[in-house]
C-alpha positions as CSV (number, residue, x, y, z in Angstrom):
1,M,12.9,-5.0,-28.4
2,H,10.1,-2.9,-29.7
3,T,10.5,0.7,-30.9
4,F,8.5,2.3,-28.2
5,F,6.6,5.5,-29.1
6,L,8.9,6.2,-32.0
7,K,6.2,7.0,-34.6
8,P,4.8,10.3,-33.4
9,L,8.0,11.5,-31.9
10,R,10.6,10.8,-34.5
11,N,13.1,13.7,-34.7
12,K,11.0,15.6,-32.1
13,T,11.7,14.6,-28.5
14,I,13.1,11.9,-26.4
15,A,10.0,11.9,-24.3
16,L,8.6,8.5,-25.4
17,L,11.3,7.0,-27.5
18,A,12.1,3.3,-27.3
19,P,15.0,2.2,-25.2
20,R,17.9,2.1,-27.6
21,R,19.9,-1.1,-28.1
22,F,21.9,-1.1,-24.9
23,E,22.8,-4.8,-24.5
24,Q,24.7,-4.4,-21.2
25,C,21.7,-2.7,-19.5
26,R,19.3,-5.3,-20.9
27,L,21.4,-8.2,-19.6
28,M,21.7,-6.5,-16.2
29,G,18.0,-6.0,-16.0
30,L,17.2,-9.6,-16.8
31,A,20.0,-11.3,-14.8
32,A,20.3,-9.3,-11.7
33,A,18.2,-10.6,-8.8
34,A,19.4,-8.3,-6.1
35,L,18.6,-4.6,-5.6
36,I,21.2,-2.2,-6.8
37,T,22.0,0.7,-4.5
38,A,22.8,4.2,-6.0
39,G,24.0,7.3,-4.1
40,V,22.4,10.7,-3.7
41,A,24.1,13.1,-6.1
42,T,23.9,16.2,-3.9
43,A,24.6,16.7,-0.2
44,E,21.7,19.1,0.1
45,A,19.4,16.1,0.2
46,Q,20.6,15.3,3.7
47,T,19.3,18.6,5.0
48,A,15.9,18.7,3.3
49,N,14.2,17.2,6.4
50,W,11.9,14.8,4.6
51,Q,9.7,12.7,6.8
52,R,10.5,9.1,7.3
53,G,8.4,6.9,4.9
54,A,8.3,9.4,2.0
55,F,9.3,7.8,-1.2
56,V,9.6,8.7,-4.9
57,Y,9.5,6.0,-7.6
58,T,10.7,6.3,-11.2
59,A,10.1,4.2,-14.3
60,D,13.6,3.7,-15.8
61,E,12.7,2.8,-19.3
62,R,16.2,2.5,-20.8
63,G,17.4,0.5,-17.8
64,N,14.5,-1.9,-17.6
65,S,14.1,-1.0,-13.9
66,I,12.3,0.9,-11.2
67,S,14.1,3.2,-8.8
68,A,12.8,3.8,-5.3
69,I,14.1,6.9,-3.6
70,D,13.9,6.9,0.2
71,L,13.9,10.6,0.8
72,A,14.5,10.7,4.5
73,A,17.5,8.3,4.2
74,G,18.8,9.8,1.0
75,R,19.1,6.4,-0.6
76,V,18.1,5.0,-4.0
77,R,17.4,1.4,-4.8
78,T,17.1,0.3,-8.4
79,V,15.2,-2.9,-9.1
80,P,15.4,-4.8,-12.4
81,I,12.0,-5.7,-13.8
82,P,10.9,-7.8,-16.8
83,I,9.4,-4.8,-18.7
84,S,10.8,-1.5,-20.1
85,P,8.6,0.7,-17.9
86,H,7.4,4.0,-19.4
87,N,5.2,5.0,-16.5
88,L,4.2,4.0,-13.1
89,Q,1.7,5.0,-10.4
90,I,1.3,4.2,-6.7
91,T,-2.2,3.2,-5.4
92,A,-3.9,5.6,-3.0
93,D,-3.2,3.3,0.0
94,G,0.5,3.2,-0.9
95,K,0.6,-0.6,-0.9
96,R,0.9,-1.3,-4.6
97,L,3.1,0.1,-7.3
98,L,1.8,-0.2,-10.9
99,A,4.2,0.0,-13.8
100,V,3.5,-0.4,-17.6
101,G,5.6,-1.1,-20.6
102,D,6.7,-3.6,-23.2
103,A,8.0,-7.0,-22.1
104,V,11.8,-7.2,-22.2
105,A,13.2,-9.7,-24.7
106,D,15.9,-12.1,-23.5
107,G,19.0,-13.1,-25.5
108,H,17.0,-15.5,-27.6
109,G,14.3,-13.0,-28.6
110,H,11.7,-14.3,-26.2
111,S,9.8,-12.2,-23.8
112,N,11.0,-12.5,-20.2
113,V,7.6,-13.5,-18.8
114,D,6.0,-16.6,-17.6
115,K,5.6,-19.2,-20.4
116,A,1.9,-19.2,-19.8
117,H,1.8,-15.7,-21.2
118,S,3.7,-16.6,-24.4
119,A,0.6,-16.2,-26.7
120,N,0.3,-12.6,-25.5
121,D,3.9,-11.6,-25.9
122,A,2.9,-9.0,-28.5
123,K,0.9,-7.2,-25.9
124,G,2.3,-4.9,-23.3
125,R,2.4,-5.5,-19.5
126,L,1.0,-4.1,-16.3
127,L,3.3,-5.1,-13.4
128,V,1.8,-4.8,-9.9
129,L,4.3,-4.8,-7.1
130,D,4.0,-4.8,-3.3
131,T,5.7,-1.5,-2.2
132,S,6.9,-3.1,1.1
133,K,9.1,-5.6,-0.9
134,L,9.3,-4.6,-4.6
135,D,9.7,-8.3,-5.2
136,V,9.4,-9.1,-8.9
137,K,8.9,-12.8,-8.3
138,T,5.6,-12.2,-6.5
139,A,4.4,-9.3,-8.7
140,A,1.3,-9.7,-10.9
141,N,2.3,-9.5,-14.6
142,I,-0.9,-8.8,-16.6
143,A,-1.2,-8.5,-20.4
144,V,-2.8,-5.3,-21.6
145,G,-2.8,-3.6,-25.0
146,V,0.0,-2.8,-27.5
147,H,2.7,-0.4,-26.3
148,P,1.2,0.7,-23.0
149,A,2.1,4.2,-22.0
150,H,0.6,5.4,-18.7
151,V,-1.4,3.9,-15.9
152,V,-3.7,5.3,-13.2
153,A,-5.7,3.6,-10.4
154,D,-9.0,4.7,-8.9
155,Q,-9.1,5.9,-5.3
156,S,-10.2,2.5,-4.0
157,G,-7.4,0.7,-5.7
158,T,-10.0,-1.6,-7.3
159,R,-9.3,-0.8,-11.0
160,A,-6.4,0.4,-13.1
161,F,-6.6,2.2,-16.4
162,V,-3.8,1.8,-19.0
163,T,-3.4,3.7,-22.2
164,N,-2.2,1.5,-25.2
165,A,-0.6,3.7,-27.8
166,G,-0.2,0.9,-30.2
167,D,-3.8,0.0,-30.6
168,N,-5.7,3.2,-29.7
169,T,-7.3,1.7,-26.6
170,V,-7.5,2.0,-22.8
171,S,-7.3,-1.3,-20.9
172,V,-9.2,-1.6,-17.6
173,V,-7.8,-4.1,-15.1
174,D,-9.4,-5.5,-12.0
175,L,-6.4,-5.4,-9.6
176,A,-7.8,-7.9,-7.1
177,A,-8.6,-10.5,-9.7
178,R,-5.4,-9.6,-11.7
179,K,-7.2,-9.6,-15.0
180,L,-8.3,-7.4,-17.9
181,I,-12.0,-6.6,-17.6
182,A,-12.6,-4.1,-20.4
183,T,-11.1,-2.4,-23.4
184,I,-12.2,1.1,-24.4
185,R,-11.6,2.7,-27.8
186,V,-10.2,6.2,-27.7
187,G,-8.3,8.6,-30.0
188,R,-5.2,7.9,-32.0
189,Y,-2.1,7.1,-30.0
190,P,-3.4,7.6,-26.5
191,H,-0.6,8.5,-24.0
192,G,-1.0,10.3,-20.7
193,L,-4.1,9.9,-18.6
194,R,-5.4,11.0,-15.2
195,M,-8.6,10.4,-13.2
196,S,-10.7,13.3,-12.1
197,P,-10.6,14.1,-8.4
198,D,-14.2,12.8,-7.9
199,G,-13.3,9.5,-9.6
200,R,-16.0,9.8,-12.2
201,E,-14.0,10.4,-15.3
202,V,-10.7,9.7,-16.9
203,Y,-9.1,12.1,-19.3
204,V,-6.7,10.7,-22.0
205,A,-4.3,12.7,-24.2
206,N,-4.3,11.4,-27.8
207,V,-1.0,12.3,-29.4
208,E,-1.8,11.8,-33.0
209,D,-5.2,13.4,-33.5
210,G,-4.8,16.4,-31.1
211,T,-7.7,15.4,-28.8
212,V,-8.4,14.5,-25.2
213,S,-10.8,11.6,-24.7
214,V,-13.3,11.6,-21.8
215,I,-14.0,8.2,-20.3
216,D,-16.9,7.5,-17.9
217,A,-15.2,5.5,-15.1
218,G,-18.4,3.8,-14.1
219,K,-19.7,2.9,-17.5
220,L,-16.2,2.2,-18.9
221,A,-16.9,4.0,-22.1
222,E,-15.7,7.1,-24.0
223,T,-18.3,9.8,-23.6
224,G,-16.6,12.7,-25.3
225,R,-13.6,13.9,-27.3
226,I,-12.2,17.4,-27.0
227,Q,-9.9,19.1,-29.6
228,V,-7.0,20.7,-27.9
229,G,-4.1,21.3,-30.3
230,N,-1.0,19.7,-31.7
231,T,0.5,16.5,-30.1
232,P,-1.1,16.4,-26.6
233,V,1.0,14.3,-24.4
234,Q,-0.3,14.4,-20.8
235,V,-3.2,15.8,-18.8
236,G,-3.4,17.2,-15.3
237,F,-6.5,18.1,-13.2
238,T,-6.8,20.9,-10.7
239,P,-7.8,19.6,-7.3
240,D,-11.4,20.8,-7.7
241,G,-11.7,19.1,-11.0
242,S,-12.8,22.2,-12.8
243,R,-9.8,22.5,-15.1
244,V,-7.6,20.1,-17.0
245,Y,-4.2,21.2,-18.3
246,V,-2.8,19.5,-21.4
247,S,0.8,19.6,-22.6
248,L,1.0,20.3,-26.3
249,R,4.5,19.1,-27.1
250,D,5.0,20.5,-30.6
251,E,3.4,23.8,-29.9
252,N,5.4,24.6,-26.7
253,R,2.1,25.3,-25.0
254,V,-0.3,24.0,-22.4
255,A,-4.0,23.9,-23.3
256,V,-6.6,24.5,-20.6
257,I,-10.0,22.7,-20.6
258,D,-13.1,23.7,-18.8
259,T,-14.4,20.3,-17.6
260,A,-18.0,21.3,-17.0
261,A,-18.3,22.7,-20.6
262,R,-15.9,20.1,-22.0
263,R,-14.2,22.7,-24.2
264,L,-10.9,24.4,-24.7
265,I,-10.8,27.8,-23.0
266,G,-7.2,28.9,-23.6
267,T,-3.5,28.0,-24.1
268,I,-0.4,29.1,-22.2
269,D,3.1,29.4,-23.7
270,V,5.7,27.3,-21.8
271,G,9.2,26.0,-22.5
272,R,10.3,23.7,-25.3
273,N,8.5,20.5,-25.9
274,P,6.4,20.2,-22.7
275,I,5.7,16.6,-21.5
276,Q,4.1,16.1,-18.1
277,V,2.0,18.5,-16.0
278,Y,1.0,18.4,-12.4
279,A,-1.1,20.8,-10.2
280,T,-0.3,21.6,-6.6
281,P,-2.8,20.3,-3.9
282,D,-3.9,23.9,-3.2
283,G,-4.7,24.4,-6.9
284,R,-2.6,27.6,-7.2
285,M,0.1,26.4,-9.5
286,V,0.7,23.9,-12.3
287,Y,4.2,22.5,-13.0
288,V,5.2,21.7,-16.5
289,A,8.3,19.7,-17.5
290,N,10.0,20.9,-20.7
291,Q,12.1,18.2,-22.2
292,G,13.2,19.7,-25.5
293,S,14.1,17.7,-28.6
294,D,16.4,14.8,-29.5
295,E,19.0,17.2,-30.9
296,T,18.7,19.9,-28.2
297,P,17.3,18.5,-24.9
298,A,15.9,21.1,-22.5
299,D,16.2,21.3,-18.7
300,T,13.5,23.5,-17.5
301,M,10.2,23.5,-15.5
302,S,7.6,26.1,-16.2
303,V,5.4,27.2,-13.3
304,I,1.9,28.3,-14.2
305,D,-0.1,30.5,-11.9
306,V,-3.6,29.2,-12.2
307,A,-5.4,32.5,-11.3
308,S,-3.6,34.6,-13.9
309,G,-3.0,31.9,-16.5
310,K,0.6,32.9,-16.9
311,V,4.0,31.4,-16.3
312,I,5.4,33.0,-13.2
313,D,8.7,31.1,-12.9
314,T,11.1,28.9,-14.9
315,I,13.2,26.5,-12.9
316,R,16.4,24.8,-14.2
317,T,16.3,21.1,-13.5
318,G,18.3,18.3,-15.2
319,M,18.7,17.5,-18.9
320,G,15.6,16.1,-20.5
321,A,13.0,17.1,-17.9
322,H,10.1,14.7,-18.4
323,G,8.0,13.4,-15.5
324,V,6.5,15.5,-12.7
325,V,4.8,14.8,-9.4
326,V,4.0,17.0,-6.4
327,S,4.1,15.8,-2.9
328,D,0.8,15.4,-1.1
329,D,1.6,18.3,1.3
330,G,2.4,20.5,-1.7
331,G,5.9,21.3,-0.4
332,W,7.9,19.5,-3.1
333,V,8.0,18.9,-6.8
334,F,10.0,16.0,-8.2
335,V,11.1,15.8,-11.8
336,T,12.6,13.0,-13.8
337,N,15.5,14.0,-16.1
338,I,15.5,11.4,-18.9
339,V,18.9,12.4,-20.4
340,A,20.7,13.0,-17.2
341,G,19.4,9.9,-15.5
342,T,18.4,11.8,-12.4
343,V,15.5,13.2,-10.3
344,S,15.4,16.8,-9.3
345,A,13.7,17.8,-6.0
346,I,12.3,21.3,-6.0
347,Q,11.3,23.1,-2.9
348,V,8.0,24.9,-3.7
349,A,8.6,27.7,-1.2
350,T,11.9,28.8,-2.7
351,G,11.5,27.5,-6.3
352,K,15.0,26.0,-6.0
353,V,16.3,22.5,-6.7
354,V,17.7,21.4,-3.4
355,A,18.6,17.8,-4.2
356,T,19.4,15.6,-7.2
357,F,19.2,11.8,-7.1
358,S,20.8,9.4,-9.5
359,V,18.4,6.7,-10.6
360,G,18.2,4.1,-13.4
361,R,18.7,4.9,-17.1
362,G,16.2,6.9,-19.0
363,P,13.8,7.8,-16.1
364,N,10.3,8.7,-17.5
365,G,7.3,8.3,-15.2
366,I,7.4,9.3,-11.6
367,T,5.1,8.9,-8.5
368,Y,5.2,9.9,-4.9
369,Q,4.4,7.9,-1.7
370,S,3.2,9.9,1.3
371,P,4.8,9.2,4.7
372,Q,1.4,9.0,6.2
373,R,0.6,5.9,4.3
């Protein structure tokens, strides 16, 4: 198995580290054909009054799995998949779940993918699953670049953009045709990326050169590169697209970009080793997961008030807070806790964790499916 994202994070943080050699979990992920059911860790989840059809999905990198949390039912299903997923994203229509990571090696050292893909085993994978089934057998398994990190899809669900940390590129995939259609050169060690609300641009955090690449989503080309600070990991747009917030892991800060001017306009101190960031739909707040280091994992979420540019609250989550997503109605924030193996559900109105869900091992990326879809 590859050492996933070890280079820029050695002795720093667990955020992007490779799954360690956990033979039992590997074998489970490759051999199990059925869904594994896990329980909800807190009784409060039963009184949260989530609507039927609301789901949260996690990329369980150390378990070679995806977990699907049925919020209304308070149930978790963990599905073994043939990659070690670092991140995942649901399409806007809620019908497809995209997951990226390195292919899982079987007991003989071969990638657990179709033999027709054997020539591309060194490349990472984009897995496209039907959310109504989460059936790995019918999922598309598409070769992308080396060590893929994050994935986003455009609003139409036509194209997916994948950062490839191992070869400093972004892959563009035609989801209908199930094939790679373009490769875009960006900065060194591209990691987190998000699409602007108007769908015109994609911003990419380049961990090793301290920049954010700006990609024209129509021309499929890098059109700018913005210097932001030390070890940018993820980006997050405000709903109006005027600002981008960038986690600076080794500075314990979040950078703020003016997108019209394409320049850094300030930084905000947050918790230790911030990883993912996400703005609320009303644009009032930005949530930042602070994961801490390998030696001393952190368990906090910083809440930034956009108007004042200050942290107005710090919320205790689970150990190794990593991935963040906000529900479409703005009422809930969900956080993956990579060390604890859980997801914390935070009620925005109270700023309190009201439920904790046990998921697969090493949950990293997280995405939310609205009940209206």
